[in-house]
C-alpha positions as CSV (number, residue, x, y, z in Angstrom):
1,M,8.4,-13.5,-4.1
2,E,5.6,-15.9,-1.7
3,D,4.0,-12.8,-0.1
4,C,1.3,-11.5,-0.9
5,V,1.6,-7.4,-1.5
6,K,-1.6,-4.8,-1.0
7,L,-0.5,-1.1,-2.1
8,Y,-3.3,0.6,-0.3
9,A,-2.3,4.6,-2.2
10,L,-4.6,7.4,-3.3
11,S,-4.8,8.2,-7.1
12,T,-3.8,11.9,-6.4
13,C,-0.7,11.4,-3.6
14,I,2.8,11.3,-5.4
15,H,4.4,9.7,-2.8
16,C,1.5,6.4,-4.0
17,K,3.1,6.7,-7.2
18,N,6.5,6.8,-6.2
19,A,5.8,3.5,-4.5
20,K,3.9,1.8,-7.2
21,E,6.8,3.1,-9.4
22,L,9.7,1.0,-6.8
23,L,7.1,-2.8,-6.5
24,D,7.1,-1.9,-10.4
25,A,10.6,-1.9,-11.5
26,C,11.0,-4.4,-8.4
27,G,9.0,-7.1,-10.2
28,V,6.7,-7.3,-8.1
29,Q,3.1,-8.0,-8.0
30,Y,1.1,-6.6,-6.7
31,D,-2.5,-6.0,-5.0
32,C,-3.2,-2.2,-5.9
33,V,-6.6,-0.1,-4.5
34,H,-6.9,3.5,-5.0
35,V,-8.8,4.1,-1.5
36,D,-9.9,7.6,-3.3
37,K,-12.3,6.2,-6.6
38,L,-14.6,3.2,-3.7
39,T,-18.0,4.6,-3.0
40,G,-19.9,3.7,-0.3
41,D,-20.0,0.9,2.1
42,E,-16.5,-0.6,0.0
43,R,-14.6,2.6,0.9
44,R,-16.1,3.1,4.7
45,E,-15.3,-1.2,5.0
46,I,-11.7,-1.3,3.7
47,I,-11.3,2.4,5.9
48,E,-12.2,1.0,8.3
49,Q,-10.0,-2.1,7.3
50,I,-6.6,0.8,7.3
51,K,-7.4,2.2,10.0
52,K,-6.6,-1.2,12.7
53,D,-3.3,-0.9,11.2
54,N,-3.1,2.7,10.8
55,P,-4.8,4.5,13.1
56,Q,-4.5,8.7,11.6
57,C,-4.4,6.8,7.4
58,S,-2.1,7.8,5.8
59,F,-1.2,7.1,2.0
60,P,0.8,4.7,1.3
61,M,0.1,2.2,2.8
62,L,2.3,-1.5,1.9
63,I,1.0,-4.5,3.2
64,I,3.5,-7.4,2.4
65,G,2.6,-10.8,4.1
66,S,2.5,-9.8,7.6
67,K,4.8,-6.9,7.6
68,I,3.0,-2.7,7.5
69,I,4.9,0.5,5.4
70,I,2.9,3.1,6.1
71,G,4.6,6.0,3.9
72,F,6.7,5.7,0.8
73,R,10.2,3.9,2.6
74,A,12.0,2.9,-0.2
75,E,14.4,0.9,1.6
76,E,11.6,-0.8,3.8
77,I,9.6,-1.1,0.9
78,R,13.1,-3.6,-0.4
79,E,13.7,-4.8,3.0
80,A,10.9,-6.7,3.2
81,L,10.4,-7.9,-0.4
82,N,14.1,-9.6,0.5
83,L,15.4,-7.4,-2.7
């Protein structure tokens, strides 16, 4: 898997946990940002960035290459990862 995978998550969200478990189970390397653990300017900047593609700021939000998946959609995630 050549594409960069980024996961925006909340540390307390079960759907975010499920997304992480799926990525781990598939052996996918990914960068996870727990938005609720950020503070100050960093948090504001990340939220503004997320809202560009996800106006409701729903979690989890996965970016797989150029594809954005909002919510835990296992089949869509597997498809985007070519699994």
